[in-house]
C-alpha positions, 0 to 999 in steps of 0.5 A, spaced: 238 527 390 233 522 388 234 525 381 241 524 381 240 516 383 243 518 390 239 515 396 236 521 399 238 518 406 245 518 405 248 523 410 252 529 407 258 527 410 258 521 406 258 524 399 264 524 394 266 529 389 263 526 383 256 526 387 257 533 389 258 534 382 252 531 380 248 534 385 250 541 382 248 540 375 242 537 377 241 543 382 242 548 376 238 545 371 232 545 376 234 552 377 234 553 369 227 550 369 225 556 374 228 561 369 224 558 363 218 559 367 219 566 369 221 568 361 214 564 359 210 569 364 215 575 362 214 574 355 207 574 355 207 580 360 212 584 354 206 582 349 201 585 353 205 591 354 207 592 347 200 591 344 199 598 342 205 600 339 204 593 335 198 595 333 200 602 331 206 600 327 201 596 323 196 601 322 201 606 320 204 601 315 197 600 312 196 608 312 202 609 308 201 603 303 194 607 302 197 614 301 201 612 296 196 608 292 192 614 292 196 618 290 198 622 296 205 625 298 211 621 298 214 619 304 221 623 306 227 618 303 229 617 310 222 614 312 221 610 306 220 602 308 219 597 304 212 597 301 207 593 306 204 589 299 211 587 298 212 584 305 205 581 305 207 578 298 214 575 301 210 572 307 205 569 303 210 566 299 214 563 305 208 559 306 211 554 301 217 552 304 215 553 311 210 547 310 215 543 306 220 544 311 215 540 316 213 535 311 220 533 311 220 533 318 214 529 319 216 525 313 213 518 316 208 520 320 201 518 317 198 524 317 203 529 316 200 534 311 195 536 316 200 536 322 204 540 317 199 545 316 197 546 323 205 547 325 206 552 319 200 556 321 203 556 328 209 559 325 206 565 322 203 567 328 208 565 333 213 568 328 209 575 327 208 576 335 215 574 338 219 578 331 215 584 334 217 583 341 224 582 339 224 587 334 221 593 339 225 591 345 232 591 341 229 598 338 228 601 344 234 598 349 238 594 344 239 587 342 242 585 349 235 585 351 232 581 346 229 576 350 230 570 344 231 565 349 224 566 352 220 566 346 224 560 343 223 556 350 215 559 350 215 556 343 217 549 345 212 548 351 206 552 347 207 548 340 209 541 344 202 541 348 198 543 342 202 537 338 202 532 343 194 533 343 194 532 336 199 526 335 199 523 342 205 520 345 205 513 342 209 510 337 212 514 332 209 521 334 213 520 340 219 521 336 217 525 330 212 530 335 219 533 339 223 533 332 217 538 329 217 542 335 225 543 335 224 545 327 219 550 329 223 553 335 229 554 330 225 558 326 222 562 331 229 563 335 232 565 327 226 570 326 226 573 333 234 574 332 234 577 325 228 582 328 233 584 333 239 585 329 235 588 324 232 593 328 239 595 331 241 596 323 236 601 322 237 605 329 244 606 326 241 608 319 237 613 322 242 616 326 246 617 319 240 618 314 240 612 311 234 609 307 230 604 310 228 600 304 235 600 301 238 597 308 232 592 308 234 589 301 241 588 303 239 585 310 235 580 306 242 578 302 245 578 309 240 574 311 241 569 305 248 569 305 248 567 313 244 561 311 249 559 306 255 559 310 252 558 318 250 551 316 257 549 313 260 552 319 256 548 324 257 541 320 264 542 320 264 543 328 259 537 329 264 532 325 270 534 328 267 535 335 260 533 336 255 538 338 251 537 344 253 529 343 258 525 340 260 526 333 257 521 328 264 521 325 269 516 327 275 520 326 272 526 330 277 529 335 275 524 342 272 527 348 271 534 345 264 535 345 262 542 345 257 544 349 250 546 347 245 547 353 240 552 351 238 546 345 239 541 350 234 544 355 229 545 349 230 538 347 229 535 354 223 540 355 220 538 348 221 530 349 219 530 356 212 533 354 211 527 349 214 522 354 214 522 361 212 529 362 216 535 365 217 537 372 211 543 372 213 544 379 219 548 377 216 552 372 210 554 376 216 557 381 218 561 375 211 563 374 210 565 381 217 569 381 215 573 374 208 575 377 212 577 384 217 581 380 212 584 375 208 587 381 213 590 385 216 593 378 209 597 377 209 599 384 216 602 383 214 605 377 208 608 380 213 611 386 217 614 380 223 610 383 229 609 378 230 602 381 226 597 378 225 589 377 225 588 370 222 581 369 225 578 363 233 581 365 231 577 372 229 571 368 235 570 364 239 571 370 236 565 373 237 561 366 243 563 365 249 559 368 254 563 374 259 563 369 255 569 366 251 571 370 257 573 375 261 577 370 254 581 367 253 583 375 260 585 376 259 589 369 253 592 372 256 594 379 262 598 376 257 601 371 253 604 377 259 606 381 262 610 375 255 613 374 256 615 381 263 618 380 261 622 374 256 626 377 260 633 377 261 632 370 258 637 365 253 633 359 258 634 354 264 630 358 259 625 360 257 624 353 264 624 351 266 619 356 259 614 355 261 614 347 268 612 348 266 607 353 261 605 347 266 605 342 271 600 346 265 595 348 263 595 341 270 593 338 270 588 344 264 585 342 265 585 334 272 582 335 270 577 339 265 575 334 270 575 328 275 571 332 269 566 334 268 565 327 276 564 325 277 559 331 271 555 328 274 555 322 281 553 324 277 547 329 273 545 323 279 544 319 282 540 324 287 545 326 288 544 334 289 550 338 292 547 345 294 553 348 287 556 348 285 549 352 284 548 359 288 553 365 294 554 360 295 562 358 289 564 355 286 566 362 292 570 363 292 573 356 285 575 357 286 579 363 292 582 361 288 585 355 282 587 359 287 590 364 290 594 358 283 596 355 281 599 362 288 603 362 286 605 356 280 608 358 282 611 364 288 615 361 284 618 355 282 625 357 276 626 357 277 632 352 281 629 347 278 628 340 273 623 339 275 622 332 
């Protein structure tokens, strides 16, 4: 109540609707900080758990490179990755643009060369570690378990704590420090997302017998294309609506700011560390929650139980708003019920049912992404879509579409052709 400007002595019966709304928003923000703390510990635990696979992967790449240089047997076509020496050369070349990015962000800071060099080193270290975690998690269980939010928030807090010791909180450092931190967080977030996406692509390529190095070349092409297009889309949206804050464009559509909750939270964390500080009590609660979950998960693992306590999944659930957590929970319950009701099916029938569901779900995700791009283009061009706003027919149409998908999956026979 004090954080929202309400007298803590006020009786609950005297609070009006706006005050209850302010309390709900403040409670959610505090809850998200608990999720941030849990994700930090969960990300560290993931690093510890993945230390051996990470080291083994680096050693395998170096052995393959030395074997090729020594004239050993060539790798199979389906196992031939981009040579590690080319990868290292590109990493070394990337130091230059990374340094220039941070130097640009700190243009008015007197010691910007030193700070830019430190930020570049932090980017290489964090980028390597967090890309490995994100890629491994996506390769193991899919991109839906890629802890991008966790690694990005951890980057914000750790890098801000380092920079505040080097730059201080006084004068221009209080302004430029958080900006440099957000630049680093954006780079780490992109690296983790690309690592997960690439691993998913390589998994699919392995299934169909593709050549890895050819996939990797065109993944680079895809990243370059996205780097050209995405800023233009974001600029269009920011001009028309404003992202996370009112648009600087005087001709923007009024009262239509697009929400950016993750970016806002990271800005608040970075700015808080360089300002009055952040509320560590909620983050410490997240630390304690994560430690308890890790202990419970190890106990369940030793018991051989299938009911586990995945720390990152729970942390993300605490961090996300109810509007996202509840549908995910409902979907998980439905999936569990379907699995229980399918125990009488043989392996071929269960595989067919699971494959059909995966295909439909993949189509929904792809369709949503494509429609999101289309809507963003229309919005960026200033074309209003009033039928998609408020509580008009859009929710009803969405429910009808979802009902049609469920009916389709129910009526398709398990023995039908999957072609």
